[in-house]
mmCIF file of the N, C-alpha and C atoms, coordinates in Angstrom:
data_MODEL
# 
_entry.id   MODEL 
# 
loop_
_atom_site.group_PDB 
_atom_site.id 
_atom_site.type_symbol 
_atom_site.label_atom_id 
_atom_site.label_alt_id 
_atom_site.label_comp_id 
_atom_site.label_asym_id 
_atom_site.label_entity_id 
_atom_site.label_seq_id 
_atom_site.pdbx_PDB_ins_code 
_atom_site.Cartn_x 
_atom_site.Cartn_y 
_atom_site.Cartn_z 
_atom_site.occupancy 
_atom_site.B_iso_or_equiv 
_atom_site.pdbx_formal_charge 
_atom_site.auth_seq_id 
_atom_site.auth_comp_id 
_atom_site.auth_asym_id 
_atom_site.auth_atom_id 
_atom_site.pdbx_PDB_model_num 
ATOM 1   N N  . UNK A 1 1  ? 107.189 27.374 199.141 1.00 0.00 ? 1  UNK A N  1 
ATOM 2   C CA . UNK A 1 1  ? 108.253 27.095 198.226 1.00 0.00 ? 1  UNK A CA 1 
ATOM 3   C C  . UNK A 1 1  ? 108.284 28.195 197.171 1.00 0.00 ? 1  UNK A C  1 
ATOM 4   N N  . UNK A 1 2  ? 109.458 28.650 196.868 1.00 0.00 ? 2  UNK A N  1 
ATOM 5   C CA . UNK A 1 2  ? 109.604 29.693 195.860 1.00 0.00 ? 2  UNK A CA 1 
ATOM 6   C C  . UNK A 1 2  ? 109.815 29.059 194.490 1.00 0.00 ? 2  UNK A C  1 
ATOM 7   N N  . UNK A 1 3  ? 109.835 29.900 193.478 1.00 0.00 ? 3  UNK A N  1 
ATOM 8   C CA . UNK A 1 3  ? 110.099 29.383 192.130 1.00 0.00 ? 3  UNK A CA 1 
ATOM 9   C C  . UNK A 1 3  ? 111.553 28.949 191.977 1.00 0.00 ? 3  UNK A C  1 
ATOM 10  N N  . UNK A 1 4  ? 112.380 29.239 192.962 1.00 0.00 ? 4  UNK A N  1 
ATOM 11  C CA . UNK A 1 4  ? 113.774 28.777 192.981 1.00 0.00 ? 4  UNK A CA 1 
ATOM 12  C C  . UNK A 1 4  ? 113.948 27.597 193.939 1.00 0.00 ? 4  UNK A C  1 
ATOM 13  N N  . UNK A 1 5  ? 112.847 26.982 194.320 1.00 0.00 ? 5  UNK A N  1 
ATOM 14  C CA . UNK A 1 5  ? 112.827 25.811 195.204 1.00 0.00 ? 5  UNK A CA 1 
ATOM 15  C C  . UNK A 1 5  ? 113.386 26.097 196.596 1.00 0.00 ? 5  UNK A C  1 
ATOM 16  N N  . UNK A 1 6  ? 113.203 27.311 197.063 1.00 0.00 ? 6  UNK A N  1 
ATOM 17  C CA . UNK A 1 6  ? 113.602 27.662 198.419 1.00 0.00 ? 6  UNK A CA 1 
ATOM 18  C C  . UNK A 1 6  ? 112.416 27.429 199.346 1.00 0.00 ? 6  UNK A C  1 
ATOM 19  N N  . UNK A 1 7  ? 112.682 26.742 200.450 1.00 0.00 ? 7  UNK A N  1 
ATOM 20  C CA . UNK A 1 7  ? 111.639 26.441 201.423 1.00 0.00 ? 7  UNK A CA 1 
ATOM 21  C C  . UNK A 1 7  ? 112.111 26.923 202.782 1.00 0.00 ? 7  UNK A C  1 
ATOM 22  N N  . UNK A 1 8  ? 111.207 27.532 203.555 1.00 0.00 ? 8  UNK A N  1 
ATOM 23  C CA . UNK A 1 8  ? 111.530 27.943 204.921 1.00 0.00 ? 8  UNK A CA 1 
ATOM 24  C C  . UNK A 1 8  ? 110.605 27.186 205.854 1.00 0.00 ? 8  UNK A C  1 
ATOM 25  N N  . UNK A 1 9  ? 111.180 26.602 206.892 1.00 0.00 ? 9  UNK A N  1 
ATOM 26  C CA . UNK A 1 9  ? 110.375 25.849 207.832 1.00 0.00 ? 9  UNK A CA 1 
ATOM 27  C C  . UNK A 1 9  ? 111.044 25.857 209.197 1.00 0.00 ? 9  UNK A C  1 
ATOM 28  N N  . UNK A 1 10 ? 110.305 25.441 210.191 1.00 0.00 ? 10 UNK A N  1 
ATOM 29  C CA . UNK A 1 10 ? 110.803 25.360 211.567 1.00 0.00 ? 10 UNK A CA 1 
ATOM 30  C C  . UNK A 1 10 ? 110.394 24.007 212.148 1.00 0.00 ? 10 UNK A C  1 
ATOM 31  N N  . UNK A 1 11 ? 111.272 23.449 212.967 1.00 0.00 ? 11 UNK A N  1 
ATOM 32  C CA . UNK A 1 11 ? 110.935 22.246 213.725 1.00 0.00 ? 11 UNK A CA 1 
ATOM 33  C C  . UNK A 1 11 ? 110.564 22.708 215.126 1.00 0.00 ? 11 UNK A C  1 
ATOM 34  N N  . UNK A 1 12 ? 109.392 22.301 215.585 1.00 0.00 ? 12 UNK A N  1 
ATOM 35  C CA . UNK A 1 12 ? 108.896 22.732 216.896 1.00 0.00 ? 12 UNK A CA 1 
ATOM 36  C C  . UNK A 1 12 ? 108.875 21.571 217.870 1.00 0.00 ? 12 UNK A C  1 
ATOM 37  N N  . UNK A 1 13 ? 109.198 21.858 219.132 1.00 0.00 ? 13 UNK A N  1 
ATOM 38  C CA . UNK A 1 13 ? 109.119 20.847 220.184 1.00 0.00 ? 13 UNK A CA 1 
ATOM 39  C C  . UNK A 1 13 ? 107.795 20.934 220.934 1.00 0.00 ? 13 UNK A C  1 
ATOM 40  N N  . UNK A 1 14 ? 106.981 21.899 220.585 1.00 0.00 ? 14 UNK A N  1 
ATOM 41  C CA . UNK A 1 14 ? 105.689 22.094 221.242 1.00 0.00 ? 14 UNK A CA 1 
ATOM 42  C C  . UNK A 1 14 ? 104.658 22.495 220.203 1.00 0.00 ? 14 UNK A C  1 
ATOM 43  N N  . UNK A 1 15 ? 103.428 22.621 220.631 1.00 0.00 ? 15 UNK A N  1 
ATOM 44  C CA . UNK A 1 15 ? 102.365 23.018 219.717 1.00 0.00 ? 15 UNK A CA 1 
ATOM 45  C C  . UNK A 1 15 ? 102.558 24.468 219.279 1.00 0.00 ? 15 UNK A C  1 
ATOM 46  N N  . UNK A 1 16 ? 102.118 24.750 218.074 1.00 0.00 ? 16 UNK A N  1 
ATOM 47  C CA . UNK A 1 16 ? 102.202 26.118 217.558 1.00 0.00 ? 16 UNK A CA 1 
ATOM 48  C C  . UNK A 1 16 ? 101.327 27.032 218.402 1.00 0.00 ? 16 UNK A C  1 
ATOM 49  N N  . UNK A 1 17 ? 101.876 28.184 218.775 1.00 0.00 ? 17 UNK A N  1 
ATOM 50  C CA . UNK A 1 17 ? 101.128 29.193 219.518 1.00 0.00 ? 17 UNK A CA 1 
ATOM 51  C C  . UNK A 1 17 ? 101.413 30.543 218.862 1.00 0.00 ? 17 UNK A C  1 
ATOM 52  N N  . UNK A 1 18 ? 100.731 31.601 219.286 1.00 0.00 ? 18 UNK A N  1 
ATOM 53  C CA . UNK A 1 18 ? 100.939 32.899 218.622 1.00 0.00 ? 18 UNK A CA 1 
ATOM 54  C C  . UNK A 1 18 ? 102.382 33.392 218.649 1.00 0.00 ? 18 UNK A C  1 
ATOM 55  N N  . UNK A 1 19 ? 103.094 33.156 219.739 1.00 0.00 ? 19 UNK A N  1 
ATOM 56  C CA . UNK A 1 19 ? 104.497 33.609 219.832 1.00 0.00 ? 19 UNK A CA 1 
ATOM 57  C C  . UNK A 1 19 ? 105.359 32.902 218.796 1.00 0.00 ? 19 UNK A C  1 
ATOM 58  N N  . UNK A 1 20 ? 105.197 31.591 218.678 1.00 0.00 ? 20 UNK A N  1 
ATOM 59  C CA . UNK A 1 20 ? 105.973 30.838 217.693 1.00 0.00 ? 20 UNK A CA 1 
ATOM 60  C C  . UNK A 1 20 ? 105.571 31.206 216.265 1.00 0.00 ? 20 UNK A C  1 
ATOM 61  N N  . UNK A 1 21 ? 104.309 31.450 216.054 1.00 0.00 ? 21 UNK A N  1 
ATOM 62  C CA . UNK A 1 21 ? 103.856 31.831 214.715 1.00 0.00 ? 21 UNK A CA 1 
ATOM 63  C C  . UNK A 1 21 ? 104.421 33.196 214.311 1.00 0.00 ? 21 UNK A C  1 
ATOM 64  N N  . UNK A 1 22 ? 104.481 34.117 215.261 1.00 0.00 ? 22 UNK A N  1 
ATOM 65  C CA . UNK A 1 22 ? 105.086 35.434 214.980 1.00 0.00 ? 22 UNK A CA 1 
ATOM 66  C C  . UNK A 1 22 ? 106.556 35.262 214.634 1.00 0.00 ? 22 UNK A C  1 
ATOM 67  N N  . UNK A 1 23 ? 107.261 34.428 215.398 1.00 0.00 ? 23 UNK A N  1 
ATOM 68  C CA . UNK A 1 23 ? 108.683 34.193 215.113 1.00 0.00 ? 23 UNK A CA 1 
ATOM 69  C C  . UNK A 1 23 ? 108.850 33.567 213.725 1.00 0.00 ? 23 UNK A C  1 
ATOM 70  N N  . UNK A 1 24 ? 107.979 32.622 213.379 1.00 0.00 ? 24 UNK A N  1 
ATOM 71  C CA . UNK A 1 24 ? 108.042 32.013 212.055 1.00 0.00 ? 24 UNK A CA 1 
ATOM 72  C C  . UNK A 1 24 ? 107.798 33.050 210.959 1.00 0.00 ? 24 UNK A C  1 
ATOM 73  N N  . UNK A 1 25 ? 106.801 33.905 211.155 1.00 0.00 ? 25 UNK A N  1 
ATOM 74  C CA . UNK A 1 25 ? 106.510 34.929 210.141 1.00 0.00 ? 25 UNK A CA 1 
ATOM 75  C C  . UNK A 1 25 ? 107.681 35.895 209.995 1.00 0.00 ? 25 UNK A C  1 
ATOM 76  N N  . UNK A 1 26 ? 108.331 36.258 211.103 1.00 0.00 ? 26 UNK A N  1 
ATOM 77  C CA . UNK A 1 26 ? 109.486 37.147 211.016 1.00 0.00 ? 26 UNK A CA 1 
ATOM 78  C C  . UNK A 1 26 ? 110.603 36.500 210.214 1.00 0.00 ? 26 UNK A C  1 
ATOM 79  N N  . UNK A 1 27 ? 110.846 35.226 210.447 1.00 0.00 ? 27 UNK A N  1 
ATOM 80  C CA . UNK A 1 27 ? 111.869 34.511 209.681 1.00 0.00 ? 27 UNK A CA 1 
ATOM 81  C C  . UNK A 1 27 ? 111.458 34.359 208.222 1.00 0.00 ? 27 UNK A C  1 
ATOM 82  N N  . UNK A 1 28 ? 110.174 34.175 207.993 1.00 0.00 ? 28 UNK A N  1 
ATOM 83  C CA . UNK A 1 28 ? 109.663 33.974 206.641 1.00 0.00 ? 28 UNK A CA 1 
ATOM 84  C C  . UNK A 1 28 ? 109.876 35.202 205.767 1.00 0.00 ? 28 UNK A C  1 
ATOM 85  N N  . UNK A 1 29 ? 109.692 36.388 206.321 1.00 0.00 ? 29 UNK A N  1 
ATOM 86  C CA . UNK A 1 29 ? 109.785 37.614 205.519 1.00 0.00 ? 29 UNK A CA 1 
ATOM 87  C C  . UNK A 1 29 ? 111.115 38.344 205.696 1.00 0.00 ? 29 UNK A C  1 
ATOM 88  N N  . UNK A 1 30 ? 112.047 37.732 206.370 1.00 0.00 ? 30 UNK A N  1 
ATOM 89  C CA . UNK A 1 30 ? 113.306 38.395 206.714 1.00 0.00 ? 30 UNK A CA 1 
ATOM 90  C C  . UNK A 1 30 ? 114.025 38.998 205.518 1.00 0.00 ? 30 UNK A C  1 
ATOM 91  N N  . UNK A 1 31 ? 114.248 38.231 204.483 1.00 0.00 ? 31 UNK A N  1 
ATOM 92  C CA . UNK A 1 31 ? 115.038 38.744 203.359 1.00 0.00 ? 31 UNK A CA 1 
ATOM 93  C C  . UNK A 1 31 ? 114.369 38.482 202.005 1.00 0.00 ? 31 UNK A C  1 
ATOM 94  N N  . UNK A 1 32 ? 113.063 38.607 201.974 1.00 0.00 ? 32 UNK A N  1 
ATOM 95  C CA . UNK A 1 32 ? 112.340 38.405 200.719 1.00 0.00 ? 32 UNK A CA 1 
ATOM 96  C C  . UNK A 1 32 ? 112.192 39.718 199.973 1.00 0.00 ? 32 UNK A C  1 
ATOM 97  N N  . UNK A 1 33 ? 112.121 39.613 198.671 1.00 0.00 ? 33 UNK A N  1 
ATOM 98  C CA . UNK A 1 33 ? 111.942 40.794 197.828 1.00 0.00 ? 33 UNK A CA 1 
ATOM 99  C C  . UNK A 1 33 ? 110.502 40.947 197.372 1.00 0.00 ? 33 UNK A C  1 
ATOM 100 N N  . UNK A 1 34 ? 109.768 39.846 197.364 1.00 0.00 ? 34 UNK A N  1 
ATOM 101 C CA . UNK A 1 34 ? 108.380 39.849 196.916 1.00 0.00 ? 34 UNK A CA 1 
ATOM 102 C C  . UNK A 1 34 ? 107.463 39.532 198.083 1.00 0.00 ? 34 UNK A C  1 
ATOM 103 N N  . UNK A 1 35 ? 106.164 39.641 197.836 1.00 0.00 ? 35 UNK A N  1 
ATOM 104 C CA . UNK A 1 35 ? 105.192 39.305 198.869 1.00 0.00 ? 35 UNK A CA 1 
ATOM 105 C C  . UNK A 1 35 ? 105.180 37.806 199.130 1.00 0.00 ? 35 UNK A C  1 
ATOM 106 N N  . UNK A 1 36 ? 104.888 37.468 200.371 1.00 0.00 ? 36 UNK A N  1 
ATOM 107 C CA . UNK A 1 36 ? 104.751 36.078 200.787 1.00 0.00 ? 36 UNK A CA 1 
ATOM 108 C C  . UNK A 1 36 ? 103.264 35.790 200.946 1.00 0.00 ? 36 UNK A C  1 
ATOM 109 N N  . UNK A 1 37 ? 102.793 34.698 200.377 1.00 0.00 ? 37 UNK A N  1 
ATOM 110 C CA . UNK A 1 37 ? 101.399 34.294 200.539 1.00 0.00 ? 37 UNK A CA 1 
ATOM 111 C C  . UNK A 1 37 ? 101.338 33.300 201.683 1.00 0.00 ? 37 UNK A C  1 
ATOM 112 N N  . UNK A 1 38 ? 100.737 33.721 202.753 1.00 0.00 ? 38 UNK A N  1 
ATOM 113 C CA . UNK A 1 38 ? 100.674 32.917 203.969 1.00 0.00 ? 38 UNK A CA 1 
ATOM 114 C C  . UNK A 1 38 ? 99.247  32.436 204.163 1.00 0.00 ? 38 UNK A C  1 
ATOM 115 N N  . UNK A 1 39 ? 99.074  31.138 204.239 1.00 0.00 ? 39 UNK A N  1 
ATOM 116 C CA . UNK A 1 39 ? 97.748  30.548 204.423 1.00 0.00 ? 39 UNK A CA 1 
ATOM 117 C C  . UNK A 1 39 ? 97.710  29.902 205.797 1.00 0.00 ? 39 UNK A C  1 
ATOM 118 N N  . UNK A 1 40 ? 96.749  30.308 206.612 1.00 0.00 ? 40 UNK A N  1 
ATOM 119 C CA . UNK A 1 40 ? 96.602  29.773 207.965 1.00 0.00 ? 40 UNK A CA 1 
ATOM 120 C C  . UNK A 1 40 ? 95.238  29.133 208.135 1.00 0.00 ? 40 UNK A C  1 
ATOM 121 N N  . UNK A 1 41 ? 95.165  28.207 209.072 1.00 0.00 ? 41 UNK A N  1 
ATOM 122 C CA . UNK A 1 41 ? 93.863  27.627 209.385 1.00 0.00 ? 41 UNK A CA 1 
ATOM 123 C C  . UNK A 1 41 ? 93.111  28.567 210.329 1.00 0.00 ? 41 UNK A C  1 
ATOM 124 N N  . UNK A 1 42 ? 91.950  28.172 210.748 1.00 0.00 ? 42 UNK A N  1 
ATOM 125 C CA . UNK A 1 42 ? 91.092  29.050 211.542 1.00 0.00 ? 42 UNK A CA 1 
ATOM 126 C C  . UNK A 1 42 ? 91.125  28.692 213.037 1.00 0.00 ? 42 UNK A C  1 
ATOM 127 N N  . UNK A 1 43 ? 92.247  28.240 213.532 1.00 0.00 ? 43 UNK A N  1 
ATOM 128 C CA . UNK A 1 43 ? 92.369  27.870 214.939 1.00 0.00 ? 43 UNK A CA 1 
ATOM 129 C C  . UNK A 1 43 ? 92.276  29.122 215.811 1.00 0.00 ? 43 UNK A C  1 
ATOM 130 N N  . UNK A 1 44 ? 91.761  29.012 217.029 1.00 0.00 ? 44 UNK A N  1 
ATOM 131 C CA . UNK A 1 44 ? 91.613  30.175 217.912 1.00 0.00 ? 44 UNK A CA 1 
ATOM 132 C C  . UNK A 1 44 ? 92.923  30.911 218.192 1.00 0.00 ? 44 UNK A C  1 
ATOM 133 N N  . UNK A 1 45 ? 94.031  30.188 218.238 1.00 0.00 ? 45 UNK A N  1 
ATOM 134 C CA . UNK A 1 45 ? 95.323  30.834 218.508 1.00 0.00 ? 45 UNK A CA 1 
ATOM 135 C C  . UNK A 1 45 ? 95.703  31.823 217.413 1.00 0.00 ? 45 UNK A C  1 
ATOM 136 N N  . UNK A 1 46 ? 95.156  31.651 216.213 1.00 0.00 ? 46 UNK A N  1 
ATOM 137 C CA . UNK A 1 46 ? 95.478  32.546 215.095 1.00 0.00 ? 46 UNK A CA 1 
ATOM 138 C C  . UNK A 1 46 ? 94.726  33.867 215.183 1.00 0.00 ? 46 UNK A C  1 
ATOM 139 N N  . UNK A 1 47 ? 93.846  34.022 216.167 1.00 0.00 ? 47 UNK A N  1 
ATOM 140 C CA . UNK A 1 47 ? 93.030  35.231 216.299 1.00 0.00 ? 47 UNK A CA 1 
ATOM 141 C C  . UNK A 1 47 ? 93.479  36.132 217.447 1.00 0.00 ? 47 UNK A C  1 
ATOM 142 N N  . UNK A 1 48 ? 94.623  35.859 218.037 1.00 0.00 ? 48 UNK A N  1 
ATOM 143 C CA . UNK A 1 48 ? 95.117  36.647 219.162 1.00 0.00 ? 48 UNK A CA 1 
ATOM 144 C C  . UNK A 1 48 ? 95.571  38.029 218.687 1.00 0.00 ? 48 UNK A C  1 
ATOM 145 N N  . UNK A 1 49 ? 95.455  39.020 219.545 1.00 0.00 ? 49 UNK A N  1 
ATOM 146 C CA . UNK A 1 49 ? 95.799  40.405 219.193 1.00 0.00 ? 49 UNK A CA 1 
ATOM 147 C C  . UNK A 1 49 ? 97.271  40.552 218.837 1.00 0.00 ? 49 UNK A C  1 
ATOM 148 N N  . UNK A 1 50 ? 98.167  39.870 219.559 1.00 0.00 ? 50 UNK A N  1 
ATOM 149 C CA . UNK A 1 50 ? 99.598  39.965 219.258 1.00 0.00 ? 50 UNK A CA 1 
ATOM 150 C C  . UNK A 1 50 ? 99.897  39.500 217.840 1.00 0.00 ? 50 UNK A C  1 
ATOM 151 N N  . UNK A 1 51 ? 99.233  38.442 217.448 1.00 0.00 ? 51 UNK A N  1 
ATOM 152 C CA . UNK A 1 51 ? 99.441  37.909 216.110 1.00 0.00 ? 51 UNK A CA 1 
ATOM 153 C C  . UNK A 1 51 ? 98.911  38.873 215.054 1.00 0.00 ? 51 UNK A C  1 
ATOM 154 N N  . UNK A 1 52 ? 97.756  39.438 215.288 1.00 0.00 ? 52 UNK A N  1 
ATOM 155 C CA . UNK A 1 52 ? 97.190  40.410 214.345 1.00 0.00 ? 52 UNK A CA 1 
ATOM 156 C C  . UNK A 1 52 ? 98.098  41.625 214.213 1.00 0.00 ? 52 UNK A C  1 
ATOM 157 N N  . UNK A 1 53 ? 98.673  42.088 215.320 1.00 0.00 ? 53 UNK A N  1 
ATOM 158 C CA . UNK A 1 53 ? 99.595  43.226 215.274 1.00 0.00 ? 53 UNK A CA 1 
ATOM 159 C C  . UNK A 1 53 ? 100.851 42.884 214.482 1.00 0.00 ? 53 UNK A C  1 
ATOM 160 N N  . UNK A 1 54 ? 101.345 41.669 214.629 1.00 0.00 ? 54 UNK A N  1 
ATOM 161 C CA . UNK A 1 54 ? 102.531 41.254 213.878 1.00 0.00 ? 54 UNK A CA 1 
ATOM 162 C C  . UNK A 1 54 ? 102.236 41.217 212.389 1.00 0.00 ? 54 UNK A C  1 
ATOM 163 N N  . UNK A 1 55 ? 101.072 40.730 212.025 1.00 0.00 ? 55 UNK A N  1 
ATOM 164 C CA . UNK A 1 55 ? 100.699 40.701 210.606 1.00 0.00 ? 55 UNK A CA 1 
ATOM 165 C C  . UNK A 1 55 ? 100.599 42.123 210.067 1.00 0.00 ? 55 UNK A C  1 
ATOM 166 N N  . UNK A 1 56 ? 100.034 43.025 210.832 1.00 0.00 ? 56 UNK A N  1 
ATOM 167 C CA . UNK A 1 56 ? 99.925  44.418 210.404 1.00 0.00 ? 56 UNK A CA 1 
ATOM 168 C C  . UNK A 1 56 ? 101.311 45.031 210.195 1.00 0.00 ? 56 UNK A C  1 
ATOM 169 N N  . UNK A 1 57 ? 102.265 44.716 211.091 1.00 0.00 ? 57 UNK A N  1 
ATOM 170 C CA . UNK A 1 57 ? 103.629 45.249 210.944 1.00 0.00 ? 57 UNK A CA 1 
ATOM 171 C C  . UNK A 1 57 ? 104.291 44.769 209.659 1.00 0.00 ? 57 UNK A C  1 
ATOM 172 N N  . UNK A 1 58 ? 103.992 43.545 209.238 1.00 0.00 ? 58 UNK A N  1 
ATOM 173 C CA . UNK A 1 58 ? 104.624 42.977 208.055 1.00 0.00 ? 58 UNK A CA 1 
ATOM 174 C C  . UNK A 1 58 ? 103.688 42.945 206.859 1.00 0.00 ? 58 UNK A C  1 
ATOM 175 N N  . UNK A 1 59 ? 102.664 43.757 206.876 1.00 0.00 ? 59 UNK A N  1 
ATOM 176 C CA . UNK A 1 59 ? 101.625 43.708 205.854 1.00 0.00 ? 59 UNK A CA 1 
ATOM 177 C C  . UNK A 1 59 ? 102.153 43.932 204.446 1.00 0.00 ? 59 UNK A C  1 
ATOM 178 N N  . UNK A 1 60 ? 103.183 44.721 204.299 1.00 0.00 ? 60 UNK A N  1 
ATOM 179 C CA . UNK A 1 60 ? 103.728 44.968 202.969 1.00 0.00 ? 60 UNK A CA 1 
ATOM 180 C C  . UNK A 1 60 ? 104.376 43.721 202.372 1.00 0.00 ? 60 UNK A C  1 
ATOM 181 N N  . UNK A 1 61 ? 104.783 42.786 203.250 1.00 0.00 ? 61 UNK A N  1 
ATOM 182 C CA . UNK A 1 61 ? 105.471 41.584 202.772 1.00 0.00 ? 61 UNK A CA 1 
ATOM 183 C C  . UNK A 1 61 ? 104.592 40.347 202.788 1.00 0.00 ? 61 UNK A C  1 
ATOM 184 N N  . UNK A 1 62 ? 103.450 40.416 203.476 1.00 0.00 ? 62 UNK A N  1 
ATOM 185 C CA . UNK A 1 62 ? 102.548 39.261 203.592 1.00 0.00 ? 62 UNK A CA 1 
ATOM 186 C C  . UNK A 1 62 ? 101.248 39.568 202.878 1.00 0.00 ? 62 UNK A C  1 
ATOM 187 N N  . UNK A 1 63 ? 100.808 38.631 202.115 1.00 0.00 ? 63 UNK A N  1 
ATOM 188 C CA . UNK A 1 63 ? 99.552  38.790 201.405 1.00 0.00 ? 63 UNK A CA 1 
ATOM 189 C C  . UNK A 1 63 ? 98.544  37.801 201.919 1.00 0.00 ? 63 UNK A C  1 
# 
């Protein structure tokens, strides 16, 4: 939630996986001007190489 009460979310029909998480992160940082603080749990799916590469690509916008 932003200080302007803006919230971004997704409704999923399946369990979260790295592909869906990457899509969510892309939508999350699409038109932001400031850094986004993203907090994730330590599930094994969060440690996949594709996900790490996506975070690296958006590193300037994700903290």
